[in-house]
N, C-alpha and C positions, 0 to 999 in steps of 0.2 A: 596496592590497588586497589580499588572501591566497589564499595555495593549503593548502588543509586535504589534512591524508590523509598519506602514504607518500611524502614530496620527497625520500628518500635516499637517493644515486647520481642523481636526476635532472639533467643539464644545464641552467647557468643560461639559456641559450639557450631550453631547452625550458620550465624554470616563467616567461619572456616570453610564450611562444606562449601560454600557461593562462593567465596574468594574462589577456593581451588577451580571453579570452573576459567579462571584466567588462563591457567596451566592448561586447558586440553586445547588439541589441535582435530581438526575435520577435515577431511579428503576433502578438496577444494570442490571437486565434481562435482560430490551428493549433497545437495539442497539440505540434508541434515543426515546424520550418520545413525542405524536403531541404538545403539551401546548411550549417544548422547542423549538423544530422548529417552531415552528411559533412565538414565542419571538425571535430565531435568524433570522428571514425570515425579518420581521417586522425592523431589525435594519438593516438591512444590506438596506433597498430601500428606511431608512430615510438616512445611507450614502453615495450609491451610490457606495459600495464597498461592494467586499467579505469578510465575517467574518466566524472565526473560531472559537474552541475549543478545547480542548486536556481532554478526560473524562477519570477515573480513573478505574477500575472494582467497583469500590466499590460505583459509582456515583455520586464521584464528581471532582469540576472542576479544571481542574491544570494546565492550560495555555489559555489564553485569546487573539486571534489575531485578527488581521484588516489587510488589503489584500488594492490592488486597484481594480478597478472595472474586472479585469482578473484572479489574480494569487491570493495567500496568501500563503505566506513563517512560514515554523515552525521557534518558536525559538532554541537554545542550548537546546537542552533535557540533555546534561550529557553523562555520562558513562553506559551503558545498563543495571539495577541493577536484571534482572530477569533471571540469574543464571542457574540453569535448564529447567524453558522456553526455550521457541522456541519464546514467543511472546513479545511484550514488557509491555503490563499492559495496555496499553492509546487505546484509542480509536480517532481520528479525524471527526470532525465533526465542515461541512462547506455548506458555500452558495453557488450555485451560479447564475449569473445573467446571463438577457439576452437571446440568446439561444445557447442551448445545445443538436442539436441533431446527434452531437459527442461525448455524454458520457462523462463524465469522464474525465477532461483533462489531458495528462499526466506527468503533475509537479507532479499531486496528488497522481498519483497512483506510480510515482517515491515517494515520502515522505514515503505513506504506507510501499513499500519494502525497503528503505534504514534503515527505523528507526524501522522494525518487529512491524509495528505497530499492534495492533489488529482487527481492523477496520477498514474500510473510510465508513463512511455517507455523501453523499454529498446531499444538498434539493435545488431543481432546481424551482426558484423562472422563473415565467410568466407575465411579467407588476409586480403587486403589490401583485400576489399568491404567496401561496408554489403547487408548483403542482404537484411534483415529489418526492418522495426519492429513491437515488441510493445507495446497497449497494457492499462492494469487499473485497475481504478479501486473505488476503496470503493463497496457498495451500505444504500442504507437499511433497515430492519427486515423480512424479507418472512415470509412462509409456509415457503416452503423452506427459510431460515434460513443462507442465501448470503452470508457474509461479500466477498466482491468479487465481480468481474465481470471476465474475462478473454478479451480478444479477441483473434480468430485474424491471427495475424503476416499484414502487409500489406509490399509492397513501398514504398519509400521513397517512391518517384517517385507511385504511388495514394492516401496520405493522404488525404483528407475528412475535410469535418464541422464544427462549429462545437462548438468547445470549449468555449466558453462557455457556450453556450446548454446544452449536455450539464449544465455544473457547475450550471444557477441552477435547473433541472429537478432534478436532486441534492438541493442543498442546500434547495429546497421539499419535497420527498419527508421530507428528514429532518427538518423544521422540526415536520411535519404528527406525523410518528411517535415523536415526543419527550414521555417525560410530563411533564405540567401537573406545574408547584409542587406545586398541590394536593393529586397523587397520591404525591410519593414522601416531602416533609417529615414526618420525621420515622419513616420507615418502612425497616424493611431490605428490602434490595431480594437475589429468587433467582434461579439458574436451575436448574431438575428436570435429574438426572443419573441413567438410568436405559439398563442393560442387561440383554436376557435374549430369552424367546421371548414372553411373552404380557406385552408393552408396552404394548395399551391400559389393562388394568387396572393396571399398576406404576404408568402418569403420572398418572390417577385418584388411587389413593391417593397419590401425592404432591403431586395437587392438593391434596388438600383437604388436608391436613398444613401447604399453604403459607397457605392459607384461616385454618385455625382461627391460627395463628401468628401473623396479623396481615401477613405479606411479600405485598412487592410480585412478581407472578411477572411476567418480565421474557424470559425465557428457556425452551424445553425442548429437551436434546437428550435423544436416546437410539438403541440402540444394537441390532440384530437378532443375537445370537449364541446359544451353548447353555449357556456357563456364564459370568456374568462374569470380567475379569478380577481376582485374586486383592487385589490391590495399588491396583492405579486404577480399579477397574469398566469404565471403557473401552477401546479394544484403542490400539496409540499412534496410529496416523492420527485416528479419532475425540478424542485428546485432546489431540492435532495441534490441531483445530479448536477444541476449547470454550475451548485458551488462549489463541486466538486470537478468538473469541469476546467472551472478559472483556473483553480490549484494548478493544475496539470498543466496548462496553456502558460500560465503564469513564468512557469521553467523554460518553457519554451520559446520564448518569444525573445 
């Protein structure tokens, strides 16, 4: 049972404590249990580092990771064996030290999107105390083009809701929104991107071009601004949104 990540400088007794996490079994219907969250928090405080685990849907700990004070990286997860489902069957539970007024770090949200994780649960630590739990999950395609849902932080003892029921509902919606094989076979897929003031006309023109070329339109990204960026068309924030959207769509095309 291996501890992944930055283990240099960690005492052997602390490595053993991290390894013992593999023997923990979470109740599957809970995103994270209070007892397990407190154990992770205590280890993180002792190490002065972020600690994370990947947990499967039966509540078994599949990977244990340790990072530095700011980041925790995921190990190689191998090929995605989710087959018909739209999510990977693993949730990431990780601690975060110090100030966390900015919510969940972009690097963690990237893990959620890139690996199609079931859920991200961030344990916010303030000093030696476990203060809040923040949850985030992916969203099926929607009219608002929202990629993920970040729920308001809650106290650790106030976590509720059936985690498995949420997953079932999400995956059913992912399956309903996925294009049929007959629709995509042999066709290029396109995301329309434009910025400016007259967005309706611009989008209509791009839709006509996509239709003429035979491409399958899968999304539209627009930004209202006086002048498009000369290099990237979109501004930095919207460009990051586009990158996330491409990652999400790449796994469902």
